[in-house]
C-alpha positions in Angstrom: -29.4 -1.3 -49.6 -28.3 -1.7 -46.3 -30.8 -1.0 -43.2 -29.1 1.2 -39.9 -29.8 0.3 -36.7 -29.4 3.9 -35.6 -32.0 5.5 -37.1 -33.8 1.9 -38.1 -34.0 3.6 -42.3 -32.8 1.4 -45.1 -29.9 2.9 -47.4 -28.2 3.4 -50.1 -24.5 1.6 -49.6 -22.7 4.8 -50.8 -24.2 6.5 -47.3 -22.2 3.9 -45.1 -18.2 4.3 -44.5 -16.0 1.6 -45.8 -14.9 -1.0 -42.9 -12.9 -3.6 -44.3 -12.8 -5.9 -41.2 -16.9 -6.6 -41.3 -18.1 -8.9 -44.1 -20.1 -6.5 -46.1 -17.3 -4.0 -46.0 -19.2 -1.0 -44.3 -20.0 0.4 -41.1 -22.9 -0.7 -39.2 -24.2 3.3 -38.5 -25.2 5.1 -41.9 -22.8 8.3 -42.1 -25.5 10.6 -41.0 -26.0 8.7 -37.6 -22.6 8.4 -37.3 -21.6 12.3 -37.8 -24.3 12.9 -35.0 -22.9 10.6 -32.7 -19.4 11.8 -33.6 -20.2 15.7 -32.8 -22.2 14.4 -29.2 -18.7 13.1 -28.0 -16.7 15.8 -28.9 -19.3 18.4 -27.5 -19.2 16.4 -24.3 -15.4 15.7 -24.2 -14.9 19.9 -24.6 -17.6 20.8 -21.9 -15.3 17.9 -19.7 -12.2 20.2 -21.1 -13.4 23.2 -20.3 -14.8 22.7 -16.8 -11.5 20.7 -15.6 -10.2 24.7 -15.6 -13.3 25.8 -13.5 -12.1 27.9 -10.7 -15.6 27.4 -8.5 -15.2 23.9 -8.1 -11.2 24.0 -7.5 -12.0 26.7 -4.8 -14.5 24.6 -3.3 -11.9 21.4 -3.5 -9.6 23.7 -1.3 -11.6 25.5 0.9 -13.0 21.7 1.6 -9.2 20.0 1.9 -8.2 22.8 4.2 -10.8 22.9 6.7 -10.5 19.1 6.9 -7.2 19.2 7.5 -7.7 22.0 10.3 -10.4 20.0 11.6 -9.2 16.4 11.5 -5.6 17.2 11.5 -4.7 14.8 8.6 -5.3 15.4 4.9 -7.7 13.7 3.6 -8.1 13.8 -0.3 -10.5 11.0 -0.7 -12.8 12.8 1.8 -13.0 16.1 -0.4 -13.5 14.1 -3.1 -16.2 12.6 -2.1 -17.6 15.9 -0.6 -17.3 17.7 -4.3 -18.9 15.0 -5.8 -21.9 15.8 -3.7 -21.7 19.7 -4.6 -21.3 19.1 -8.0 -23.0 16.0 -9.1 -22.4 17.0 -13.0 -18.7 16.9 -13.0 -16.8 14.0 -14.3 -14.2 12.0 -12.5 -11.5 14.3 -14.4 -12.6 17.0 -13.0 -13.2 16.1 -9.4 -9.6 14.7 -9.7 -8.0 17.5 -11.2 -9.3 19.6 -8.7 -8.3 17.8 -5.6 -5.2 17.5 -6.5 -4.8 21.3 -7.3 -5.5 21.6 -4.1 -3.7 19.1 -2.1 -0.8 20.8 -4.1 -1.6 24.3 -2.9 -2.0 23.1 0.6 1.6 21.2 0.6 3.4 24.0 -0.9 1.7 26.4 1.9 2.1 23.8 4.4 6.1 23.7 3.0 6.5 27.3 3.3 5.1 27.5 7.3 8.0 24.9 8.4 10.6 26.9 9.5 
């Protein structure tokens, strides 16, 4: 019998995956708790991946970047990222940086096209 620290239950050793690096040769968590934790992590990762392509975050980034550039005469991607963080507090850093970079690339392309 072995205690799973996550669920607090004493379980048979067959309820634990193997881990040759541990003294007892078994994982710390039972298979059920490990499955639950992995499933939650996968859902979080899927949500992050889906939100990276969120057009609303991108459009807001694009609008903010254009406004910052027009008002201040400089391209301020850090300021835009900061404002996006306030508008979308649930968005991950990856989503914010991806939206800012896409908006930045769009703005630079438009500026190049306008230059004779």
